[in-house]
C-alpha positions as CSV (number, residue, x, y, z in Angstrom):
1,M,-75.1,106.2,30.5
2,K,-77.3,105.5,27.4
3,K,-77.4,101.3,27.3
4,P,-76.4,99.9,23.7
5,P,-79.7,98.8,21.4
6,F,-79.8,94.8,22.3
7,R,-79.0,92.3,19.2
8,I,-79.4,88.9,18.1
9,P,-77.0,87.2,17.4
10,F,-76.1,86.6,14.1
11,A,-76.8,83.2,14.5
12,T,-79.4,83.0,16.7
13,C,-81.7,85.2,13.7
14,A,-80.2,82.2,11.6
15,A,-81.3,79.8,13.2
16,L,-84.9,81.1,13.8
17,L,-85.8,81.7,10.4
18,V,-85.0,78.0,9.4
19,A,-87.4,77.5,11.8
20,T,-90.1,79.3,10.7
21,A,-89.6,78.5,7.1
22,C,-89.4,75.3,7.5
23,A,-92.8,74.8,10.3
24,P,-96.0,73.6,7.9
25,A,-98.4,76.4,7.2
26,T,-101.9,75.9,9.3
27,P,-104.5,75.3,7.2
28,D,-107.5,78.0,7.1
29,R,-109.7,74.9,8.6
30,A,-108.7,70.8,8.8
31,M,-110.6,68.8,6.4
32,S,-112.8,66.8,7.3
33,P,-111.5,63.1,7.7
34,D,-114.7,61.4,6.1
35,K,-114.7,64.3,2.8
36,I,-115.9,62.6,0.0
37,A,-113.5,61.2,-2.4
38,A,-113.8,62.5,-5.6
39,P,-114.0,59.4,-8.4
40,A,-112.7,59.3,-12.3
41,R,-115.2,62.0,-13.8
42,E,-116.3,59.3,-16.8
43,A,-115.2,56.0,-16.7
44,T,-116.1,52.6,-18.3
45,F,-116.9,49.2,-16.2
46,S,-117.6,46.1,-16.7
47,C,-119.8,44.5,-14.4
48,G,-119.7,40.6,-15.2
49,R,-121.5,40.4,-18.5
50,E,-123.1,44.3,-18.7
51,I,-121.4,47.7,-19.0
52,A,-121.5,50.2,-16.8
53,H,-121.2,53.8,-18.6
54,T,-120.7,56.4,-15.2
55,R,-120.6,60.0,-15.4
56,F,-120.1,61.7,-12.3
57,E,-120.9,65.6,-11.7
58,A,-120.4,67.5,-8.6
59,D,-122.1,65.0,-5.5
60,A,-124.3,63.1,-8.5
61,L,-123.7,60.0,-10.9
62,D,-125.5,59.1,-13.8
63,L,-125.5,55.9,-14.3
64,R,-126.1,53.8,-17.6
65,L,-126.6,50.1,-17.7
66,G,-128.1,48.9,-21.0
67,D,-131.1,50.3,-21.3
68,E,-131.7,51.6,-18.0
69,R,-130.2,55.2,-17.0
70,F,-129.8,55.5,-12.7
71,Q,-129.4,59.5,-11.0
72,L,-127.7,58.8,-7.6
73,K,-126.7,60.9,-4.9
74,Q,-123.0,61.0,-3.4
75,V,-123.4,59.6,0.2
76,R,-121.2,59.9,3.1
77,S,-118.7,56.9,3.1
78,G,-115.9,56.2,5.2
79,S,-113.6,55.1,1.9
80,G,-114.0,55.2,-2.1
81,A,-117.5,56.9,-3.5
82,R,-120.9,55.5,-2.8
83,F,-123.7,56.9,-4.8
84,E,-127.4,55.4,-3.6
85,G,-130.8,56.0,-5.1
86,L,-134.4,55.1,-5.5
87,S,-135.7,54.2,-9.4
88,D,-139.2,52.4,-9.7
89,N,-138.9,51.6,-5.4
90,R,-135.6,50.0,-6.4
91,P,-133.0,50.4,-4.1
92,V,-130.2,51.0,-6.4
93,L,-126.4,51.3,-4.6
94,F,-122.8,52.4,-6.5
95,W,-120.1,52.3,-4.2
96,N,-116.9,52.8,-6.2
97,K,-113.0,52.6,-4.9
98,G,-110.3,53.1,-7.3
99,R,-110.9,51.1,-10.4
100,E,-113.2,48.7,-8.8
101,A,-117.1,49.3,-7.7
102,I,-119.8,47.3,-6.5
103,L,-123.1,47.7,-7.4
104,E,-126.2,46.5,-6.4
105,I,-129.9,47.1,-7.8
106,G,-133.1,46.2,-6.1
107,G,-131.7,43.5,-3.8
108,Q,-129.1,42.2,-6.9
109,T,-125.4,42.4,-6.0
110,Y,-123.3,41.7,-9.6
111,P,-120.3,40.8,-10.1
112,T,-116.9,42.9,-9.4
113,C,-117.9,45.7,-11.4
114,R,-114.0,46.7,-12.7
115,Q,-112.9,49.7,-14.6
116,L,-111.7,49.0,-18.4
117,G,-109.3,51.0,-20.1
118,K,-109.7,51.8,-23.5
119,P,-109.0,48.5,-24.9
120,D,-110.5,46.8,-22.5
121,I,-113.6,48.5,-23.5
122,A,-113.7,46.9,-26.5
123,S,-112.8,43.9,-25.5
124,A,-115.8,43.8,-23.3
125,A,-118.2,45.3,-25.3
126,A,-117.9,42.2,-28.2
127,A,-118.7,39.8,-25.2
128,S,-121.5,41.9,-23.9
129,V,-122.4,41.4,-27.9
130,R,-122.5,38.1,-28.2
131,N,-124.9,34.9,-26.7
132,T,-127.8,37.9,-26.4
133,E,-130.8,38.2,-28.8
134,W,-131.0,41.6,-30.5
135,V,-134.0,42.8,-31.8
136,V,-133.3,45.4,-34.8
137,E,-135.0,49.0,-34.0
138,D,-133.5,50.4,-37.1
139,I,-132.0,49.7,-40.5
140,S,-130.0,53.0,-41.9
141,G,-132.4,55.1,-40.1
142,K,-136.0,53.8,-42.0
143,G,-137.0,52.6,-39.5
144,I,-138.9,48.9,-39.9
145,V,-141.4,47.4,-40.9
146,D,-144.7,47.8,-38.2
147,R,-145.1,44.7,-36.3
148,S,-142.0,43.0,-38.7
149,R,-139.5,40.7,-36.5
150,V,-135.3,41.1,-37.5
151,T,-132.8,40.2,-35.4
152,M,-129.4,38.8,-34.8
153,K,-127.8,36.6,-32.7
154,F,-123.9,35.9,-32.3
155,A,-123.5,32.6,-30.7
156,P,-120.2,32.5,-29.1
157,A,-118.7,29.2,-31.4
158,G,-118.5,32.0,-34.3
159,Q,-121.8,31.3,-35.5
160,L,-124.6,34.3,-36.6
161,S,-128.4,33.5,-36.9
162,G,-131.7,35.2,-37.0
163,K,-135.0,36.4,-38.6
164,A,-134.2,38.6,-41.0
165,G,-137.9,40.2,-41.5
166,C,-139.8,37.3,-43.5
167,N,-136.9,34.4,-43.6
168,G,-134.3,32.6,-41.2
169,Y,-130.7,33.1,-41.5
170,G,-127.0,31.9,-40.9
171,A,-123.3,32.8,-41.7
172,G,-120.3,32.8,-39.9
173,Y,-118.7,35.7,-37.9
174,E,-115.4,37.2,-36.6
175,M,-115.8,39.8,-34.1
176,T,-111.9,41.4,-33.2
177,G,-112.0,45.0,-30.7
178,D,-114.8,47.1,-32.5
179,R,-113.9,45.0,-36.2
180,L,-116.5,42.7,-37.4
181,K,-116.7,40.3,-40.1
182,V,-119.7,38.3,-41.2
183,G,-119.3,35.6,-43.8
184,P,-121.9,34.6,-46.3
185,I,-124.9,34.5,-45.6
186,R,-127.1,31.8,-46.4
187,A,-130.9,32.6,-46.1
188,T,-134.2,30.2,-46.2
189,R,-135.9,31.3,-50.1
190,M,-140.0,31.9,-48.6
191,A,-141.5,35.2,-50.4
192,C,-143.6,37.4,-48.1
193,A,-144.6,41.3,-48.9
194,P,-143.3,43.7,-50.9
195,A,-142.1,45.8,-48.1
196,L,-140.4,43.1,-45.9
197,M,-138.7,41.8,-48.6
198,K,-136.9,44.9,-49.7
199,Q,-136.2,45.7,-46.1
200,E,-135.2,42.2,-45.5
201,A,-133.0,42.8,-48.4
202,A,-131.5,46.1,-47.0
203,F,-131.1,44.6,-43.9
204,L,-128.6,41.5,-45.2
205,D,-126.6,43.7,-47.5
206,I,-125.8,45.9,-44.3
207,L,-125.3,42.9,-42.4
208,G,-123.1,41.1,-45.1
209,A,-120.8,44.2,-45.1
210,A,-120.3,45.7,-41.7
211,E,-116.9,46.2,-40.5
212,G,-118.0,48.0,-37.5
213,F,-119.5,47.8,-33.7
214,R,-120.2,49.5,-30.8
215,I,-122.7,49.5,-28.1
216,R,-123.9,53.3,-27.0
217,P,-124.5,54.2,-23.5
218,D,-127.9,53.7,-24.0
219,G,-126.9,50.0,-24.1
220,A,-128.0,49.9,-28.3
221,L,-125.9,47.5,-30.4
222,V,-125.0,50.2,-33.9
223,L,-123.4,47.8,-36.6
224,S,-122.0,50.1,-39.5
225,D,-120.8,49.2,-42.5
226,P,-117.9,51.3,-44.9
227,A,-121.0,53.4,-47.0
228,G,-122.0,54.1,-42.8
229,R,-125.0,52.4,-43.5
230,T,-125.8,51.5,-39.9
231,I,-128.2,48.6,-37.9
232,L,-129.0,49.6,-34.6
233,A,-131.0,47.0,-32.1
234,R,-131.5,46.3,-28.7
235,R,-131.3,43.5,-25.9
236,E,-134.5,41.1,-26.3
237,A,-136.8,42.6,-23.5
238,R,-136.5,39.8,-20.1
């Protein structure tokens, strides 16, 4: 006599199906506990008075701080994303943890770097412009006269002063976000070579009409007026 085929009770079968469906899938390979973290692709940080612009590419970091640029490599870290490198024999460290980072260059530790949103970037840029002497390198795309010196210093109290190439000058100013308004400019009345006087007139004209500013990733300050004319300056070399 033939034995009846073995059948699994319906309830048991259903239970097996549910258990199989609910069981966690086995990954192809276990994730390493010290897997390198991936920070935001591009970010801007405020490190005290300095603004750091960062760009992440695979396992490398392009870091711009003022006029300096650093190429760093990512190394393993127990937490965050850590980048290290050498620049002019100076060890450089940028250790990003969430929206904060540690920055060390040549043994100097900067104040804690904090990632900025768009409104914060404008505010931090304004703070970095103040109380620094800026040396003008270009006036509306025409460079400057050889061996001439044109400067700007935005004091925290709302006073702007500097050298226009021949004469000294001063003015009040207001800086809100990325907007700039310069009050009436007062200047001494010395006479210099015609080329210097022409350059000075152009500089003071653009400065008096300036309505906006920005800090480029390479640290340069750019002022612009409604006509699109610009003044480009860099921090006084230390």
